[in-house]
Structures are given as C-alpha cells and as structure tokens.
C-alpha positions in Angstrom: 41.1 -53.8 19.7 43.5 -56.2 18.3 42.7 -58.4 15.3 39.2 -59.9 15.5 39.2 -63.7 15.0 35.9 -65.5 14.2 35.8 -69.2 14.5 32.2 -70.6 14.3 32.1 -74.4 13.8 28.3 -74.6 13.9 25.4 -72.4 14.7 22.0 -74.0 14.7 18.5 -73.0 15.6 16.3 -75.5 17.4 13.1 -76.7 15.8 10.0 -74.6 16.5 6.5 -76.0 16.0 6.5 -77.7 12.7 9.8 -76.1 11.5 12.8 -78.3 11.4 16.1 -77.5 13.0 18.0 -74.9 11.0 21.8 -74.9 10.6 22.6 -71.2 10.0 26.4 -71.1 9.9 29.0 -73.8 9.5 32.8 -73.6 9.5 33.0 -69.8 9.4 36.6 -68.8 10.0 37.5 -65.2 9.5 40.1 -62.8 10.6 39.5 -59.0 10.7 42.5 -56.8 11.1 42.3 -53.9 13.5 41.0 -50.8 11.7 39.8 -52.7 8.6 36.5 -52.1 6.8 35.2 -55.5 5.9 31.9 -56.2 4.1 30.1 -59.5 4.3 27.9 -60.4 1.3 25.8 -63.5 0.4 22.4 -64.7 -0.5 19.3 -64.1 1.7 19.1 -66.5 4.6 22.8 -67.4 4.6 23.4 -66.2 8.2 24.8 -62.7 7.8 22.8 -61.2 10.6 23.3 -64.2 12.8 27.1 -63.8 12.3 26.9 -60.2 13.5 24.8 -61.1 16.5 27.3 -63.8 17.5 30.2 -61.3 17.2 28.3 -58.8 19.2 27.7 -61.3 22.0 24.0 -61.2 21.6 23.9 -64.9 20.6 26.2 -67.2 22.6 24.5 -70.5 21.7 27.1 -71.7 19.1 30.0 -74.0 18.7 33.2 -72.1 18.4 34.8 -68.9 19.7 35.2 -65.2 19.1 38.6 -63.9 19.9 38.7 -60.2 20.5 42.5 -60.0 21.2 45.1 -61.0 23.7 43.1 -60.1 26.9 39.8 -61.5 25.6 37.9 -58.5 26.9 34.9 -57.7 24.7 35.7 -54.3 23.0 33.4 -51.4 23.0 30.9 -52.3 20.3 28.6 -50.1 18.2 25.8 -51.8 16.4 23.7 -50.3 13.6 20.7 -52.5 12.9 18.6 -52.8 9.7 16.0 -50.6 11.4 17.2 -47.4 13.2 15.6 -48.6 16.5 15.1 -45.1 17.9 12.8 -44.2 20.8 10.0 -42.1 19.2 9.2 -40.3 22.5 12.8 -39.0 22.7 14.5 -36.4 20.5 17.4 -37.1 18.1 19.9 -35.7 20.6 18.3 -37.7 23.5 18.5 -41.0 21.5 22.2 -40.4 21.1 22.7 -39.5 24.8 21.1 -42.8 25.9 24.3 -44.7 25.2 26.5 -42.3 27.1 27.4 -41.8 30.7 26.8 -38.4 32.4 30.4 -37.6 31.7 30.0 -38.5 28.0 26.9 -36.4 27.7 28.9 -33.4 28.9 31.9 -34.1 26.7 30.5 -32.4 23.6 30.5 -35.6 21.5 26.8 -35.4 20.9 27.2 -31.9 19.3 30.1 -33.1 17.3 28.3 -36.1 15.9 25.1 -34.1 15.2 27.3 -31.6 13.2 29.1 -34.4 11.4 25.8 -36.0 10.3 24.2 -32.7 9.4 21.6 -33.0 12.2 22.3 -29.9 14.3 18.8 -28.5 13.6 17.2 -31.8 14.4 18.7 -32.2 17.9 15.4 -31.3 19.6 13.1 -33.0 17.1 11.3 -36.2 18.2 12.5 -39.0 16.0 9.0 -40.0 14.9 9.0 -36.8 12.9 12.2 -37.5 11.1 12.5 -39.0 7.6 14.0 -42.5 7.3 17.2 -41.1 6.0 17.5 -38.7 9.0 16.6 -41.5 11.4 19.4 -43.6 9.9 21.8 -40.7 10.5 20.8 -40.6 14.1 21.4 -44.3 14.4 24.8 -43.9 12.9 25.7 -41.0 15.2 24.5 -43.1 18.2 26.8 -46.0 17.2 29.9 -43.7 16.9 29.0 -41.9 20.2 30.3 -44.8 22.3 33.7 -44.5 20.4 33.5 -48.1 19.3 36.5 -50.3 18.9 34.3 -52.5 16.7 31.4 -51.2 14.6 28.8 -53.8 13.4 26.4 -52.7 10.7 23.6 -54.8 9.4 22.4 -53.4 6.0 22.0 -50.0 7.6 21.0 -48.3 4.3 18.6 -50.8 3.0 15.2 -49.5 1.7 16.6 -46.1 1.0 16.6 -44.5 -2.5 20.0 -44.7 -4.2 20.7 -41.0 -3.9 20.1 -41.0 -0.1 22.0 -44.3 0.3 25.0 -43.0 -1.5 25.0 -39.8 0.6 25.0 -41.9 3.8 27.8 -44.1 2.5 29.9 -41.1 1.9 29.0 -39.8 5.4 29.9 -43.1 7.0 33.3 -43.0 5.3 33.9 -39.5 6.4 33.1 -40.3 10.1 35.1 -43.5 9.9 38.2 -41.7 8.7 37.8 -39.1 11.4 37.1 -41.7 14.1 38.9 -44.8 13.0 37.5 -48.2 14.1 37.2 -51.8 12.9 34.0 -52.2 10.8 32.1 -55.4 10.0 29.4 -54.4 7.5 26.7 -56.7 6.2 25.1 -55.9 2.8 23.3 -57.6 -0.1 24.5 -54.9 -2.5 27.8 -55.7 -4.2 28.2 -52.1 -5.4 27.8 -50.8 -1.8 30.4 -53.4 -0.6 32.9 -52.3 -3.3 32.3 -48.6 -2.5 33.0 -49.1 1.2 35.2 -52.1 1.9 38.9 -52.9 2.1 37.9 -56.5 1.8 34.8 -58.4 0.9 33.8 -61.7 2.4 31.5 -63.9 0.4 29.2 -66.3 2.3 27.7 -69.4 0.7 24.0 -70.2 0.7 22.6 -71.6 3.9 24.3 -72.9 6.0 26.6 -70.0 5.5 30.4 -70.6 5.3 33.2 -68.5 3.8 33.5 -69.1 0.1 36.0 -66.3 -0.7 37.7 -63.2 0.7 38.4 -60.6 -1.9 40.6 -57.5 -1.3 39.2 -54.4 -2.9 42.2 -53.0 -4.6 40.2 -50.2 -6.4 41.7 -46.9 -5.1 39.3 -45.1 -2.8 39.5 -42.0 -5.0 38.0 -44.1 -7.8 35.1 -45.5 -5.7 32.8 -42.7 -7.0 33.4 -43.8 -10.6 30.3 -46.0 -11.5 32.2 -47.5 -14.5 35.1 -48.6 -12.2 32.6 -50.0 -9.6 30.7 -51.9 -12.3 33.9 -53.4 -13.7 35.0 -54.6 -10.3 31.5 -55.9 -9.6 31.6 -58.0 -12.8 34.9 -59.5 -11.7 33.5 -60.2 -8.3 30.3 -61.8 -9.7 32.3 -64.2 -11.8 34.4 -65.1 -8.7 31.2 -65.5 -6.7 29.6 -67.8 -9.3 32.7 -69.9 -9.5 32.7 -70.3 -5.7 29.0 -71.2 -5.7 29.5 -73.9 -8.3 31.9 -75.6 -5.9 29.3 -75.8 -3.2 27.4 -79.1 -2.8 
C-alpha cells in the first residue's frame, strides 16, 4: 500500500429518539506513510473508533475521501477491535483460519502465528476457555494472518493488567518487525502510544479534529526505560494542553 491519505470534512450521526444530531469528526486530514506505526490519542468520545471504521470502509456515510494509493484499490486490512470478537464454539486455530482461503490454511501461516504469539498449545482449545490476554493474542494472530497492508487497532490491550499489556505490546512490535505493515493504532494511554509509535496524532475533544502530530524521536531501544517514557510523556502532555487551549 502506498501512503494512506485521510480527508474527512465531516462525519455526523443522525438524531436518534431524543438524542440530537452528533458531529463526530470535523476537518480530519492526516497522511500515514507506508510502513509507519501511527498512534491516535484523544479524549473519550472524540471519534477515534469512528475514524478507524471510516478508514476500514465499515462506515461510508461521511463527507470526504480516503485515498489508499494511486490505484484506489482498498488494501488488505486487518482489524483488531477493543474486544477480541472470537467465536467461542471454535478453537483458537479455527478462529484464525476463518479469515483464510483454503490455500492460506494450508500455507503454514496459522502454525507460524500461533508460534509467534506463544499459542501453540492452545491451537485446539475453544476460545471461551482462554484468558482475556490469550484471547487478545488470538485476535492479533488473526489480524496478521491476512498479511495486511494496513492494520487497524482499536485499543486492543485495554482492560488488561499492565504486565500483560506490556507483554502484548512487545509481542506486537516483534510481529510487526517480522511482518512489516502500516499500522493505525487507537489508544487512550499516552505511555502506550510512546512505547509503540513512530508518530502520535492528537485529536481534539468532540467533534474530533487533528490538533497536533508529534514524531516520537525516542530511540526504540529506550522505549523500555520508564523514566524516558515519562519524560517524553510530560513533554507531550504540555503540548496537548497547549493545543487544547486553542480549541474553542
């Protein structure tokens, strides 16, 4: 996939019952280079999930365009949702196989991803018997199984304890390095964004618009240093607060 260009002039939700019309996103213009890891942060309700759904093609009722490259063909997209969304009546391996053709199932990619995520022994275990952390590993493996050109991730490690979340962040980076792809990752956790991203995009309160784009120039070999992460976070918070002050 070539550079992803996002140009959303307006995304609104029609009024329902007594609820007024909601403007979710306004004037969101963002370019994501091929192979980049970009994290999107912002306050609750600012339209982060809506942004991902538009990019994925799940929501087409908006004013604007999503440019996937010169030929405008939607790339292969992997999507990891906030909840793993696994079928409990199928095993871990079968949940991954669901997104593959017969040829893909015979290619060995399921075994490779189960090994990469440490799930070899869980291949034949029904997913309703897996812990939340293991279920999220299955969801991650399933997203990479399609060999995505674009990987969308919507707070995939939310509600996990910090030790498990950190383990899965490291796992994600390992798989991403082995299977490079463009990543658009939504999170409310600035530390998580700093640990993962090449660049952080800050959205405003609703209706969401791009307040700032911040390159993460902290070397990746220092991303495990909590003091370095906290220092970068403080700088980012000051920049975020300054950007928020300029919002009417």
